LOKOL-816431 format. One line per 4 residues: number of its first residue (from 1); their letters; for each residue x, y, z of C-alpha. Coordinates in nm, 4 decimals. Each point is the difference from the previous one (the first is absolute). Layout:
% residues N
NUM> a> X Y Z | ...
This chain:
% residues 85
1> mnim> -9.9907 -5.2320 18.1141 | 0.0415 -0.2633 0.2483 | -0.2291 -0.2550 0.0778 | -0.1686 0.1576 0.2950
5> kaye> -0.0554 0.3318 -0.1987 | -0.1621 -0.2127 -0.2934 | -0.2474 -0.1562 0.2436 | -0.1219 0.3569 0.1281
9> radk> 0.0065 0.1154 -0.3317 | -0.2111 -0.2724 -0.1604 | -0.2641 0.0974 0.2578 | -0.0259 0.3305 -0.1333
13> issr> -0.0753 -0.0776 -0.3605 | -0.3135 0.1223 -0.0995 | 0.0338 0.0443 -0.3768 | 0.1204 -0.1534 -0.3212
17> sdlv> 0.2842 0.2715 -0.0248 | 0.0692 -0.0899 0.3609 | 0.0505 -0.3309 -0.1070 | 0.2252 0.0697 -0.3032
21> afme> 0.2408 0.1898 0.2261 | 0.0104 -0.2493 0.2614 | 0.0768 -0.2735 -0.2661 | 0.2753 0.2321 -0.1236
25> aisk> 0.1585 0.0348 0.3513 | -0.0148 -0.3738 0.0421 | 0.2035 -0.0345 -0.3076 | 0.2241 0.2428 0.1308
29> sias> 0.0472 -0.1597 0.3026 | 0.0727 -0.3374 -0.1667 | 0.2580 0.1461 -0.2171 | 0.1658 0.1528 0.3142
33> kefp> 0.0135 -0.3106 0.2011 | -0.2650 0.1098 0.2669 | -0.2399 -0.2697 -0.0799 | 0.1506 -0.3560 -0.1134
37> tlks> 0.0386 -0.0811 -0.3563 | -0.2301 -0.2614 -0.1064 | -0.1042 -0.1914 -0.3280 | -0.3253 0.0677 -0.1708
41> yevm> -0.1604 -0.3331 0.1158 | 0.0940 0.0982 0.3661 | -0.1552 0.3032 -0.0334 | -0.3156 -0.1442 -0.1468
45> dgce> -0.0040 -0.2737 0.2542 | -0.0194 0.2787 0.2687 | -0.2651 0.1778 -0.1706 | -0.2042 -0.3286 -0.0487
49> sfta> 0.0363 -0.0801 0.3747 | -0.0867 0.3297 0.1350 | -0.2881 0.0408 -0.2535 | -0.1388 -0.3534 0.0986
53> diha> -0.0267 0.0966 0.3644 | -0.0732 0.3652 -0.0443 | -0.3366 -0.0493 0.2110 | 0.1911 -0.1283 0.3179
57> wcay> 0.2266 0.2856 -0.0613 | -0.2679 0.2459 0.0179 | -0.1741 -0.1382 0.2699 | 0.2951 -0.0221 0.2511
61> rnip> 0.0429 0.4010 -0.0711 | -0.4017 0.0608 0.0008 | 0.0243 0.1170 -0.3771 | -0.3518 -0.0847 -0.1505
65> fdee> 0.0758 -0.2293 -0.2999 | -0.2761 -0.0381 -0.2670 | 0.1668 -0.1237 -0.3111 | 0.0367 0.3425 -0.1060
69> ptws> 0.3828 0.0655 0.0726 | 0.0937 0.3679 0.0445 | 0.3240 0.1341 -0.1428 | 0.1831 -0.0389 0.3203
73> lvaw> -0.0781 -0.3609 0.0196 | 0.1338 -0.0383 -0.3600 | 0.3169 0.1661 0.1412 | 0.0170 -0.2501 0.2892
77> iila> -0.0373 -0.2952 -0.2616 | 0.3108 0.1423 -0.2051 | 0.1844 0.0773 0.3358 | -0.0510 -0.3734 0.0797
81> galn> 0.1363 -0.1256 -0.2899 | 0.2952 0.2457 0.0123 | 0.0637 -0.1074 0.3695 | -0.0796 -0.3874 -0.1086
85> d> -0.2470 0.0164 0.3028
């Protein structure tokens, strides 16, 4: 799965099972070098940074944000960490 496909897929996640499948696909993409290989602290830094500013990310995309994240937003947090965004 390339990065653009991951972006598209993250938007379509609507359930926990979708999220689990998404995380499995990200793991495979990291192992196959389609995604950058990062150390765990880099992944956590990306997740932390994205989560801290998620309200602005949602506002930019006209997505309502009420402190109750969807499975898709959780996927975006993980994707941000995997890409060290």
